C-alpha positions in Angstrom: -11.9 -17.5 -6.2 -15.2 -16.5 -4.6 -15.6 -13.6 -2.2 -15.9 -15.8 0.9 -12.6 -17.5 0.1 -10.9 -14.2 -0.7 -12.0 -12.6 2.6 -11.0 -15.6 4.7 -7.7 -16.5 3.1 -6.3 -13.1 2.3 -2.8 -12.6 3.8 0.3 -10.6 3.0 2.7 -12.0 0.5 6.1 -10.5 1.4 8.2 -12.5 -1.1 7.4 -11.2 -4.5 9.0 -11.5 -7.9 8.3 -10.8 -11.6 6.1 -10.5 -13.4 4.4 -7.3 -12.2 0.7 -7.0 -12.8 -0.2 -6.6 -16.5 -1.8 -3.4 -17.7 -5.2 -5.2 -17.5 -4.5 -6.5 -14.0 -3.3 -3.1 -12.9 -6.5 -1.5 -14.1 -8.5 -4.0 -12.1 -6.4 -3.4 -9.0 -6.8 0.4 -9.3 -10.5 0.2 -10.1 -10.9 -1.9 -6.9 -9.1 0.8 -4.9 -11.4 3.5 -6.4 -14.4 1.6 -5.2 -13.5 2.0 -1.5 -16.0 3.6 0.8 -15.9 7.4 0.1 -18.2 9.6 2.2 -18.9 12.7 0.3 -17.5 11.3 -2.9 -14.2 13.1 -2.2 -12.0 10.4 -3.7 -9.4 11.4 -1.1 -6.6 9.3 -2.5 -3.8 9.2 -5.1 -2.0 6.0 -6.3 1.6 6.6 -7.2 2.9 3.6 -9.2 6.6 2.7 -9.4 7.9 -0.1 -11.7 11.2 -0.6 -13.4 13.2 2.7 -13.3 10.5 4.1 -11.0 11.6 1.7 -8.4 15.1 3.2 -8.7 13.7 6.6 -8.3 11.7 5.5 -5.2 14.9 3.9 -3.8 16.8 7.2 -4.3 14.1 9.1 -2.4 14.2 6.6 0.4 18.0 6.8 0.6 17.8 10.6 0.7 15.3 10.4 3.6 17.5 7.9 5.5 20.6 10.0 5.0 18.8 13.0 6.5 18.5 11.0 9.8 22.2 10.1 9.8 21.8 6.5 8.8 24.9 4.4 8.5 26.1 2.7 5.2 24.7 -0.7 6.2 21.2 0.7 6.6 21.5 2.9 3.5 22.3 -0.3 1.5 19.2 -2.0 2.9 17.1 1.1 2.2 18.2 1.2 -1.5 16.9 -2.3 -1.9 13.6 -1.8 -0.2 11.5 -0.8 -3.3 13.0 -3.7 -5.2 11.3 -6.3 -3.0 8.6 -6.4 -5.6 8.3 -5.5 -9.3 5.7 -2.8 -8.5 5.1 -0.5 -5.5 2.0 1.6 -5.3 2.3 4.4 -2.8 -1.2 5.3 -1.5 -1.7 8.8 -0.4 -4.5 10.6 1.3 -5.3 13.7 -0.6 -6.6 15.8 2.3 -9.6 18.1 1.7 -11.4 20.4 4.0 -15.0 19.3 4.3 -17.7 20.1 6.9 -19.0 16.5 7.1 -15.9 14.4 6.3 -13.1 14.8 8.8 -9.5 14.1 7.9 -9.4 10.8 9.8 -12.3 9.5 7.7 -10.5 10.5 4.5 -7.4 8.7 5.7 -9.4 5.6 6.5 -10.9 5.7 3.0 -7.4 5.7 1.5 -6.6 2.8 3.8 -9.7 1.0 2.6 -8.5 1.6 -1.0 -5.2 0.1 -0.1 -6.8 -3.1 1.3 -9.2 -3.3 -1.7 -6.2 -3.2 -4.1 -4.4 -5.8 -2.0 -7.4 -8.1 -2.2 -7.8 -7.4 -5.9 -4.2 -8.5 -6.5 -4.8 -11.6 -4.4 -8.0 -12.5 -6.4 -5.9 -12.4 -9.6 -3.4 -14.9 -8.2 -0.9 -12.1 -7.5 0.6 -11.3 -4.2 0.9 -8.1 -2.2 2.1 -6.7 1.1 1.1 -3.4 2.6 4.1 -1.7 4.3 4.3 1.6 6.1 7.3 2.5 8.3 9.2 5.8 8.8 9.2 6.6 5.1 5.4 7.0 5.2 5.9 9.9 7.6 9.0 11.5 6.0 8.8 15.1 4.6 11.7 14.2 2.3 9.7 11.3 0.9 6.7 13.5 0.5 8.7 16.1 -1.3 10.4 13.5 -3.6 7.0 12.1 -4.6 5.4 15.5 -5.1 3.0 15.0 -2.2 1.4 18.1 -0.6 2.2 19.2 2.9 -1.3 18.4 4.1 -1.4 14.9 2.5 -0.4 11.7 4.1 1.1 8.4 2.8 -1.0 5.6 4.2 1.2 2.9 2.8 3.4 1.3 0.2 1.6 -1.6 -1.5 4.2 -4.0 -2.9 2.7 -6.1 -5.7 4.0 -8.9 -7.8 4.0 -12.6 -8.3 4.4 -14.7 -5.2 8.0 -16.1 -5.1 6.9 -19.0 -2.9 3.5 -20.5 -1.9 3.2 -19.4 1.7 1.4 -21.7 4.0 -2.1 -20.4 4.9 -2.1 -18.7 8.2 -4.6 -20.0 10.8 -7.9 -18.1 10.9 -8.4 -15.9 14.0 -12.0 -16.2 14.9 -13.5 -12.7 14.8 -15.6 -13.2 17.9 -12.5 -13.1 20.1 -12.3 -9.4 19.3 -16.1 -8.7 19.7 -18.3 -7.7 22.6 -22.0 -7.0 22.8 -23.4 -3.9 24.5 -26.3 -4.6 26.9 
């Protein structure tokens, strides 16, 4: 797959199954994430990888966070299954740093770029991925369960695996419809 095809056909792949990325594929995915734009070379990100029993651990953390909000049993059952929607979940975290030239927002955007780079890397390997956020990305209980500092922020959960079905290619939205020129 060439770069043009990758950029113009990338889409989320929400239905994922085994196998998870191999060790070699995972290295490629993580290396792509580490190449994200990074003003000041701060590397303001951390990638927390859950597979196999790690998915159970992530599920338990999600359930604990949902219980703290008074969720009912139906929702708790759904939450317990969330990490198992893929054979691998990479939690991408902004590791916030005080810097005179690199504001926090720019660091969060860099971690977001790392997430997209990892998604595209997975796609280039014939794998699928979907970037999810939701309430758990903003939960102090999830942060604590994952060992994330108080000043750090989850930017997303990247679910990665083998596409369960070949999804039809979504229509391209011409970029010009979102553009305007200053005069």
